[in-house]
C-alpha positions as CSV (number, residue, x, y, z in Angstrom):
1,X,41.3,-7.5,109.5
2,X,38.9,-7.9,106.5
3,X,37.0,-4.9,105.9
4,X,33.3,-6.1,105.7
5,X,31.3,-6.9,103.1
6,X,28.6,-4.5,103.6
7,X,30.9,-1.4,104.8
8,X,32.6,-1.7,101.4
9,X,29.3,-1.2,99.9
10,X,28.5,1.9,102.0
11,X,32.4,3.0,101.0
12,X,31.1,2.8,97.7
13,X,27.9,4.8,98.3
14,X,26.1,1.9,96.8
15,X,23.9,1.1,99.3
16,X,22.8,3.5,102.2
17,X,23.6,2.8,105.9
18,X,19.5,2.0,106.5
19,X,19.8,-0.2,103.6
20,X,22.8,-2.0,105.1
21,X,20.5,-2.5,108.4
22,X,17.8,-3.4,106.6
23,X,19.4,-6.0,105.4
24,X,21.6,-7.5,107.7
25,X,18.5,-8.4,110.1
26,X,17.1,-10.2,107.0
27,X,20.7,-12.4,106.8
28,X,20.1,-12.6,110.5
29,X,16.8,-13.9,110.1
30,X,16.9,-16.5,107.0
31,X,20.9,-16.8,106.8
32,X,21.3,-16.1,103.2
33,X,24.2,-14.3,102.0
34,X,23.8,-10.9,102.5
35,X,24.7,-10.1,99.2
36,X,21.9,-12.0,97.8
37,X,19.9,-10.4,100.6
38,X,20.4,-7.1,99.4
39,X,20.0,-8.2,95.7
40,X,16.5,-9.3,96.5
41,X,15.0,-6.7,98.7
42,X,16.4,-4.2,95.4
43,X,19.7,-2.5,97.2
44,X,21.9,-3.6,94.5
45,X,22.5,-5.4,91.3
46,X,24.4,-8.2,90.3
47,X,26.9,-6.6,88.7
48,X,27.3,-4.3,91.2
49,X,27.6,-6.5,93.7
50,X,30.1,-9.3,91.6
51,X,32.5,-5.9,91.3
52,X,32.7,-5.4,94.6
53,X,33.4,-8.9,96.0
54,X,35.9,-9.2,93.5
55,X,37.6,-6.2,95.0
56,X,37.2,-7.7,98.8
57,X,38.2,-11.1,97.7
58,X,40.6,-10.5,95.3
59,X,39.2,-13.0,92.6
60,X,38.7,-12.3,89.3
61,X,35.3,-11.6,87.7
62,X,34.2,-13.8,84.7
63,X,31.3,-12.9,82.0
64,X,29.9,-16.8,81.3
65,X,27.9,-15.3,78.4
66,X,30.8,-13.7,76.8
67,X,33.6,-17.4,77.4
68,X,32.8,-20.6,75.5
69,X,33.3,-23.5,77.8
70,X,35.0,-27.1,76.5
71,X,32.3,-30.2,76.7
72,X,35.3,-32.0,78.2
73,X,34.8,-30.2,81.5
74,X,31.5,-30.5,81.9
75,X,31.2,-34.0,81.3
76,X,34.2,-34.2,84.5
77,X,31.6,-32.0,86.5
78,X,28.3,-33.9,87.3
79,X,25.1,-32.0,87.0
80,X,23.6,-32.7,90.0
81,X,27.0,-30.4,91.5
82,X,26.0,-27.4,89.6
83,X,22.3,-27.9,90.2
84,X,22.5,-28.2,93.5
85,X,25.7,-25.7,94.8
86,X,24.9,-23.3,91.9
87,X,28.3,-23.2,90.3
88,X,29.6,-23.5,87.3
89,X,33.2,-25.2,86.1
90,X,35.1,-22.6,83.3
91,X,37.9,-24.9,82.6
92,X,40.2,-27.7,83.8
93,X,44.1,-27.4,82.9
94,X,45.7,-30.8,84.6
95,X,44.1,-31.3,88.0
96,X,43.0,-27.4,88.8
97,X,39.1,-27.2,88.2
98,X,38.2,-23.5,87.8
99,X,34.8,-22.8,89.1
100,X,32.5,-19.7,88.6
101,X,30.7,-18.9,92.6
102,X,28.6,-16.2,93.2
103,X,29.0,-16.2,97.0
104,X,33.1,-16.6,97.8
105,X,32.2,-17.1,101.1
106,X,31.1,-20.4,101.0
107,X,34.0,-23.3,100.7
108,X,31.5,-26.6,101.0
109,X,30.4,-26.9,96.9
110,X,34.7,-26.8,96.8
111,X,35.5,-28.8,99.4
112,X,32.5,-31.1,98.4
113,X,33.8,-31.2,94.5
114,X,37.7,-31.6,95.9
115,X,36.9,-35.0,97.6
116,X,34.4,-36.7,95.7
117,X,36.0,-35.7,92.2
118,X,39.6,-35.3,93.0
119,X,40.5,-31.8,91.3
120,X,41.9,-29.0,93.6
121,X,39.3,-25.8,92.8
122,X,40.1,-22.5,92.1
123,X,37.3,-19.4,92.2
124,X,36.5,-16.9,90.0
125,X,33.3,-14.6,90.5
126,X,30.3,-14.4,87.9
127,X,26.8,-13.3,88.7
128,X,24.2,-15.5,90.3
129,X,21.9,-15.6,87.1
130,X,24.4,-15.7,84.8
131,X,25.3,-18.2,86.3
132,X,22.2,-20.9,86.3
133,X,21.9,-19.5,82.6
134,X,25.3,-21.1,82.0
135,X,24.3,-24.4,84.3
136,X,20.9,-24.3,81.5
137,X,22.7,-23.8,78.2
138,X,25.8,-26.2,79.0
139,X,24.0,-28.9,81.5
140,X,20.3,-28.7,79.2
141,X,17.1,-28.9,80.4
142,X,15.7,-30.9,83.7
143,X,19.9,-32.5,83.7
144,X,20.0,-32.5,87.6
145,X,16.7,-34.3,87.8
146,X,18.1,-36.9,85.1
147,X,21.3,-37.5,87.1
148,X,19.3,-38.2,89.9
149,X,16.9,-40.5,88.1
150,X,19.6,-42.9,87.2
151,X,21.3,-42.2,90.3
152,X,18.1,-44.0,92.0
153,X,18.2,-46.5,89.5
154,X,21.0,-47.6,88.0
155,X,19.1,-50.9,86.5
156,X,17.9,-48.3,83.6
157,X,17.8,-49.8,80.5
158,X,20.6,-48.4,78.3
159,X,18.5,-48.3,75.5
160,X,15.8,-46.4,74.5
161,X,13.3,-48.8,73.0
162,X,9.9,-50.5,75.1
163,X,11.4,-53.6,75.9
164,X,10.6,-53.2,79.2
165,X,7.7,-54.6,81.0
166,X,4.3,-52.5,80.8
167,X,4.0,-52.2,84.4
168,X,7.2,-51.0,85.7
169,X,7.3,-48.5,82.6
170,X,3.8,-46.6,84.0
171,X,5.0,-47.4,87.1
172,X,8.5,-45.6,86.5
173,X,6.8,-42.8,84.8
174,X,4.4,-41.9,87.8
175,X,7.4,-41.4,89.9
176,X,7.9,-38.0,91.2
177,X,10.9,-37.3,89.4
178,X,10.1,-38.0,86.5
179,X,6.8,-36.2,86.6
180,X,9.2,-33.0,87.5
181,X,11.3,-34.2,84.5
182,X,8.5,-33.7,82.2
183,X,7.7,-30.9,83.6
184,X,10.6,-29.2,83.5
185,X,10.6,-29.8,79.3
186,X,7.3,-28.8,79.5
187,X,8.6,-25.3,81.8
188,X,11.5,-24.4,79.1
189,X,9.7,-24.5,76.2
190,X,7.1,-21.7,77.4
191,X,9.7,-19.6,78.4
192,X,11.2,-20.1,75.3
193,X,8.1,-19.0,73.5
194,X,8.0,-22.3,72.0
195,X,4.5,-23.5,70.4
196,X,5.7,-27.7,69.8
197,X,8.1,-29.9,71.4
198,X,9.1,-32.1,69.4
199,X,11.0,-35.8,71.4
200,X,12.3,-37.7,68.3
201,X,13.9,-41.2,69.1
202,X,17.3,-42.3,67.2
203,X,19.9,-44.7,67.1
204,X,21.8,-44.3,70.4
205,X,20.0,-40.8,70.8
206,X,16.9,-38.9,72.1
207,X,16.4,-35.3,70.4
208,X,14.6,-32.6,72.3
209,X,13.3,-29.2,69.5
210,X,11.5,-26.6,69.9
211,X,9.7,-24.8,67.5
212,X,9.8,-21.3,68.2
213,X,8.3,-18.5,66.1
214,X,8.2,-21.5,63.3
215,X,11.4,-22.2,63.4
216,X,12.8,-25.7,64.8
217,X,15.6,-25.0,67.3
218,X,17.4,-28.0,69.1
219,X,17.1,-28.5,72.6
220,X,20.1,-28.9,75.0
221,X,19.5,-31.9,77.0
222,X,21.4,-34.5,79.1
223,X,22.8,-37.1,76.5
224,X,21.5,-39.3,79.6
225,X,18.2,-38.7,79.2
226,X,17.7,-41.2,76.1
227,X,17.6,-44.1,79.3
228,X,14.1,-42.3,80.3
229,X,12.9,-42.0,77.1
230,X,10.2,-45.1,77.7
231,X,9.1,-43.2,80.9
232,X,8.9,-39.6,79.1
233,X,6.6,-40.9,76.9
234,X,4.8,-42.9,79.3
235,X,4.4,-40.2,81.6
236,X,3.0,-37.9,78.5
237,X,0.1,-40.5,78.0
238,X,-0.7,-40.7,81.1
239,X,-1.3,-37.0,80.8
240,X,-2.8,-36.8,77.6
241,X,-5.6,-40.1,78.9
242,X,-3.5,-42.1,75.9
243,X,-2.7,-46.0,76.0
244,X,0.7,-46.7,76.9
245,X,0.6,-50.2,76.3
246,X,-0.4,-49.3,72.4
247,X,3.1,-48.8,70.9
248,X,2.1,-49.5,67.2
249,X,-0.4,-47.3,65.9
250,X,-0.4,-43.3,65.6
251,X,-2.4,-41.8,68.8
252,X,-3.8,-38.2,69.5
253,X,-4.6,-36.9,72.9
254,X,-4.9,-33.7,75.1
255,X,-4.4,-32.0,78.6
256,X,-5.0,-29.0,80.4
257,X,-2.3,-27.8,82.8
258,X,-1.3,-25.4,85.0
259,X,2.5,-23.9,85.6
260,X,2.6,-20.8,87.5
261,X,-0.2,-18.5,87.7
262,X,-0.5,-19.8,83.6
263,X,-2.8,-22.5,82.7
264,X,-2.4,-24.5,78.9
265,X,-4.1,-26.7,76.7
266,X,-1.8,-29.4,75.2
267,X,-2.5,-30.8,72.0
268,X,-0.4,-34.7,72.2
269,X,0.4,-36.7,68.9
270,X,2.0,-39.9,68.7
271,X,3.3,-41.4,65.8
272,X,5.3,-44.5,65.9
273,X,8.9,-44.7,63.8
274,X,11.5,-47.0,63.6
275,X,13.0,-46.5,66.7
276,X,10.2,-46.0,68.7
277,X,7.7,-43.4,69.0
278,X,7.8,-39.6,67.8
279,X,6.0,-37.4,70.3
280,X,4.5,-33.6,69.2
281,X,2.9,-31.2,71.6
282,X,1.1,-28.5,70.7
283,X,1.3,-25.2,73.5
284,X,-1.6,-23.4,73.7
285,X,-2.5,-20.9,76.3
286,X,-5.9,-22.1,77.8
287,X,-6.6,-18.0,78.1
288,X,-5.6,-15.6,74.8
289,X,-7.0,-12.6,73.7
290,X,-7.7,-12.0,69.6
291,X,-8.0,-8.6,67.8
292,X,-7.1,-7.4,64.3
293,X,-4.8,-5.1,66.3
294,X,-2.1,-7.4,67.5
295,X,-2.3,-9.7,63.5
296,X,0.1,-7.0,61.8
297,X,-3.0,-5.7,59.7
298,X,-1.7,-2.3,58.6
299,X,-4.7,0.4,58.7
300,X,-5.8,0.6,55.4
301,X,-6.3,-3.5,55.4
302,X,-7.7,-3.3,58.7
303,X,-10.4,-0.9,57.3
304,X,-10.8,-4.0,54.4
305,X,-11.3,-6.4,57.1
306,X,-13.9,-4.4,59.1
307,X,-15.8,-3.8,56.1
308,X,-15.8,-7.7,55.5
309,X,-16.7,-9.4,58.7
310,X,-19.4,-6.6,59.4
311,X,-21.3,-7.9,55.8
312,X,-24.8,-9.6,56.6
313,X,-23.5,-13.0,54.8
314,X,-21.6,-14.6,52.4
315,X,-18.0,-16.5,52.7
316,X,-14.6,-15.5,53.4
317,X,-11.2,-17.7,52.2
318,X,-8.3,-17.6,54.4
319,X,-5.4,-19.3,52.6
320,X,-2.2,-20.2,53.3
321,X,-0.1,-23.3,54.4
322,X,0.3,-24.6,57.8
323,X,1.1,-22.9,60.6
324,X,0.7,-19.4,58.5
325,X,-1.6,-18.1,61.0
326,X,-4.9,-18.8,59.2
327,X,-6.6,-20.4,62.5
328,X,-5.4,-17.1,64.9
329,X,-7.0,-14.7,61.9
330,X,-10.6,-16.8,62.0
331,X,-10.7,-16.4,66.1
332,X,-9.9,-12.8,65.9
333,X,-12.8,-12.1,63.7
334,X,-15.5,-14.5,65.9
335,X,-14.2,-12.7,69.1
336,X,-15.4,-9.4,66.9
337,X,-18.3,-10.6,65.7
338,X,-18.8,-12.2,69.2
339,X,-21.7,-10.2,70.6
340,X,-24.8,-11.6,72.8
341,X,-27.3,-10.5,69.3
342,X,-24.9,-13.0,66.9
343,X,-25.0,-17.1,67.5
344,X,-21.8,-18.3,66.2
345,X,-21.3,-21.9,65.4
346,X,-18.0,-23.3,64.5
347,X,-16.7,-27.0,63.0
348,X,-12.7,-27.1,63.3
349,X,-10.2,-30.4,63.6
350,X,-9.1,-29.7,66.2
351,X,-11.2,-27.2,68.4
352,X,-7.6,-25.2,69.4
353,X,-9.2,-22.1,71.3
354,X,-12.3,-21.9,73.6
355,X,-14.4,-19.3,72.8
356,X,-17.3,-18.2,75.6
357,X,-20.9,-18.2,73.9
358,X,-19.4,-19.3,70.5
359,X,-20.5,-23.1,70.1
360,X,-18.0,-25.6,68.5
361,X,-17.9,-28.6,67.2
362,X,-15.2,-31.2,66.9
363,X,-14.9,-33.1,64.1
364,X,-14.3,-37.2,64.6
365,X,-14.3,-39.1,61.8
366,X,-14.5,-42.2,63.7
367,X,-17.4,-41.8,64.6
368,X,-18.7,-40.2,60.5
369,X,-19.1,-36.3,61.8
370,X,-17.0,-34.9,59.0
371,X,-17.3,-31.3,57.9
372,X,-19.9,-31.9,55.8
373,X,-22.4,-33.6,57.9
374,X,-21.5,-30.8,60.9
375,X,-22.2,-28.6,58.3
376,X,-26.0,-29.7,57.6
377,X,-26.4,-30.0,61.1
378,X,-25.0,-26.2,62.0
379,X,-27.5,-25.1,59.3
380,X,-30.3,-26.0,61.5
381,X,-29.7,-24.8,64.0
382,X,-30.2,-20.7,63.0
383,X,-25.9,-19.4,63.1
384,X,-25.7,-16.0,62.3
385,X,-21.9,-16.2,61.4
386,X,-20.3,-19.7,61.1
387,X,-16.9,-21.5,61.1
388,X,-16.2,-24.1,58.8
389,X,-12.0,-25.2,59.4
390,X,-11.3,-26.1,56.4
391,X,-12.9,-26.6,53.1
392,X,-11.0,-30.0,52.1
393,X,-13.8,-31.3,49.3
394,X,-16.5,-30.4,47.2
395,X,-19.2,-31.7,49.5
396,X,-17.9,-29.3,52.1
397,X,-17.7,-26.5,49.6
398,X,-20.7,-26.7,48.3
399,X,-23.0,-26.5,51.5
400,X,-20.8,-23.8,52.9
401,X,-21.2,-22.0,49.7
402,X,-25.1,-22.6,50.6
403,X,-25.1,-21.2,53.7
404,X,-23.3,-18.2,52.3
405,X,-26.1,-17.7,49.8
406,X,-29.1,-18.3,52.3
407,X,-28.1,-15.3,54.3
408,X,-24.9,-16.3,56.7
409,X,-21.6,-15.1,57.0
410,X,-19.4,-17.8,56.4
411,X,-15.5,-18.4,57.4
412,X,-13.8,-20.8,56.3
413,X,-9.7,-22.2,54.6
414,X,-8.1,-23.5,51.5
415,X,-4.5,-24.5,51.3
416,X,-3.2,-22.6,48.3
417,X,-0.3,-20.7,48.0
418,X,-1.6,-17.1,47.3
419,X,-5.3,-15.4,47.1
420,X,-5.9,-15.9,43.4
421,X,-5.0,-19.5,43.5
422,X,-8.2,-20.1,46.0
423,X,-10.1,-19.4,43.6
424,X,-9.5,-22.3,40.8
425,X,-8.5,-24.6,43.9
426,X,-12.5,-24.6,44.2
427,X,-13.1,-24.7,40.6
428,X,-11.2,-27.8,40.6
429,X,-12.9,-29.3,43.2
430,X,-16.0,-29.1,41.0
431,X,-17.6,-25.9,42.2
432,X,-19.3,-24.1,39.9
433,X,-18.2,-20.8,38.8
434,X,-21.3,-19.1,39.2
435,X,-21.1,-20.2,42.8
436,X,-18.0,-19.0,43.8
437,X,-18.9,-15.2,42.0
438,X,-22.3,-14.9,43.9
439,X,-21.0,-16.3,47.5
440,X,-17.1,-15.1,48.0
441,X,-16.6,-12.3,49.3
442,X,-13.0,-12.5,49.7
443,X,-10.2,-14.7,49.6
444,X,-7.1,-13.6,51.8
445,X,-3.5,-15.1,52.0
446,X,-0.7,-15.2,54.6
447,X,2.5,-15.7,56.4
448,X,4.4,-15.7,59.2
449,X,7.5,-13.4,59.8
450,X,9.6,-13.2,62.6
451,X,9.8,-10.0,64.0
452,X,13.2,-8.0,64.6
453,X,14.5,-8.2,68.1
454,X,14.3,-5.0,69.8
455,X,16.8,-5.4,72.3
456,X,19.5,-5.9,69.6
457,X,18.3,-4.1,66.7
458,X,21.1,-2.6,64.4
459,X,20.3,-0.2,60.9
460,X,22.2,-1.3,57.7
461,X,22.0,-0.2,54.4
462,X,20.0,-2.1,52.0
463,X,21.1,-4.0,48.9
464,X,19.4,-6.5,46.5
465,X,15.8,-6.5,45.5
466,X,15.3,-3.6,48.5
467,X,17.3,-1.1,47.3
468,X,16.4,-1.3,43.6
469,X,12.7,-1.0,44.4
470,X,12.9,1.9,46.8
471,X,16.2,3.7,45.7
472,X,15.1,6.3,48.2
473,X,15.2,3.8,51.3
474,X,18.7,4.6,53.0
475,X,18.7,2.2,56.0
476,X,16.8,-0.9,57.1
477,X,17.3,-2.8,59.9
478,X,17.8,-6.7,61.1
479,X,18.8,-7.7,64.7
480,X,22.5,-8.6,65.2
481,X,21.6,-11.5,67.9
482,X,21.6,-11.4,72.0
483,X,21.4,-13.7,75.2
484,X,16.8,-12.5,74.5
485,X,16.5,-13.7,71.2
486,X,19.3,-16.9,71.5
487,X,21.7,-15.0,68.8
488,X,18.8,-15.3,66.2
489,X,18.0,-11.5,65.8
490,X,14.7,-12.0,65.8
491,X,11.3,-12.7,68.3
492,X,8.1,-12.7,68.0
493,X,5.9,-12.8,64.7
494,X,3.7,-10.6,63.1
495,X,1.3,-11.4,59.9
496,X,1.5,-10.3,56.3
497,X,-1.4,-10.8,53.9
498,X,-2.9,-10.1,50.7
499,X,-6.6,-9.5,50.3
500,X,-8.2,-10.6,47.3
501,X,-11.5,-8.1,46.9
502,X,-14.1,-10.6,44.9
503,X,-15.6,-7.2,43.0
504,X,-17.4,-7.2,39.2
505,X,-14.0,-7.4,37.4
506,X,-12.9,-10.4,39.3
507,X,-15.9,-12.0,39.3
508,X,-15.9,-12.2,35.6
509,X,-12.6,-14.0,35.6
510,X,-14.0,-16.6,37.9
511,X,-17.0,-17.2,35.2
512,X,-14.7,-17.4,32.6
513,X,-12.3,-20.2,34.6
514,X,-9.3,-17.5,34.6
515,X,-5.8,-19.1,35.6
516,X,-4.3,-17.9,38.7
517,X,-1.9,-15.4,36.9
518,X,-4.6,-13.3,35.2
519,X,-7.0,-13.0,38.6
520,X,-3.8,-12.0,40.5
521,X,-2.7,-9.5,37.5
522,X,-6.4,-8.0,38.0
523,X,-6.4,-7.6,41.3
524,X,-3.1,-5.7,41.3
525,X,-4.2,-3.6,39.0
526,X,-7.1,-2.8,40.9
527,X,-5.5,-2.0,44.2
528,X,-4.4,-5.2,45.8
529,X,-1.2,-5.3,48.0
530,X,0.3,-8.9,47.3
531,X,2.3,-10.9,50.1
532,X,5.2,-9.7,49.2
533,X,4.6,-6.1,48.9
534,X,3.3,-6.1,52.7
535,X,6.0,-7.5,53.3
536,X,8.4,-5.3,51.9
537,X,6.3,-2.4,53.4
538,X,6.9,-3.9,57.2
539,X,11.3,-4.0,56.7
540,X,11.0,-0.3,55.7
541,X,9.3,-0.1,58.9
542,X,11.6,-1.6,60.6
543,X,9.8,-5.1,62.1
544,X,11.2,-7.4,59.8
545,X,13.9,-8.4,58.0
546,X,14.4,-9.0,54.1
547,X,15.6,-12.2,54.4
548,X,12.0,-13.5,56.2
549,X,9.9,-12.0,54.0
550,X,12.1,-13.9,51.2
551,X,11.6,-17.4,53.5
552,X,8.6,-17.1,53.3
553,X,6.9,-15.5,49.8
554,X,9.5,-17.0,47.7
555,X,10.7,-13.7,46.2
556,X,14.0,-13.8,44.3
557,X,17.2,-10.7,44.4
């Protein structure tokens, strides 16, 4: 007589008799596999269960994280089988298909494969979570949903152009399965920590890419998703209030969605291309806590920032390319100043996060509501603090500076490579040097660098510029790459800063219309820490890597 699973676990002292009795009662209620009940109740972990089942059944265990499954095997087993039965095909030799299962007592999935696919099957054991991760990794996001839609609608056009009737597209876009597919794409992106989803049609294929920590990565999806491209785009348009019939002009929309307990704001931009419409979805948490402590400022820079934002008037410019975290820093400053005794007004394009008690204005070029026009009206509302999303032209710059000179604290941004370049950028716009010198309190440049994954962090001896400039530094760190960071070696981002205070010596150079290099050299001599130096400090602290600092600051070895 075969020894029962529960008795083996008790004999191996992996669970107690009391725990087994409690699990058996739950098993009788739900009919769930006893092993899964024990895991759900927290009495045993997946690895211990797999090892015990292997001993009981005489089946080998397979770690799906450590093996590479051939694409030809994946193609022979439809996604709906893998997802429905929670199994993973591992290899195919002749007509024998090896399948990883977590419950060896459930023979129905294998019988179904043999009946419908014509293979003989052999079992190996794997942890349930490993099987689910492998299914997502090899079959892609929403693969079972795509299979189900195409199975029910075999007449779906085998191309990715918008040739179907608009009414048919809208009808399919509102189909529950298409809605589910779009939700799955969003959920996976949020789970991966993505800030953007890129949906890109090309000849004969549809690519999905997620931007995680500033870097774009391909999202694994079924090749058949290209057949559902019109319905996916239409579903996104319906969700964000866009015109599903218009396919020749760019469109921008937004929506707020709820996934689980959390709410997210979506900013959607659609741009026509030769093969269809490119879709970019920006994902923003509906509620976000902004604080200087989380920005990446060191103690010295935090003090400088606190002193700057506490000034009664003046203008503070943040500089850097798109995606360098300027908006987050601005919102952190506004959150710090957002008290009942202050009136704060912002003009933004677009308004990315909603802040309570802050009057936020959205630029609207169609109606003529520009930064400059909104700025003039803002001054009539007696604000204490103002934020101008970006200074793009002389008119906006002049009004913002005049506001700073008349007793307002103003925040804004400029697109320049470093802090010193911001002064010359304003001069190039036509702003008089004396206005810059008398109104600007600081130019702050910033970049975002990826943070080393704590799970796979390892030390190594520095080489190149890091070793040359820091001879006493014997150890630095990097991420080896693991499942948690998707083998990138990084998880999350932090900022590096360059704070150029407009002191009297800097004002003199601005008045003389000095070059970027002269202003920067003087600022460094006065104690300014350049972007690369702040980055190297974070390398020494084990926060990021020299490669990452080089990537965003372009320092050379």
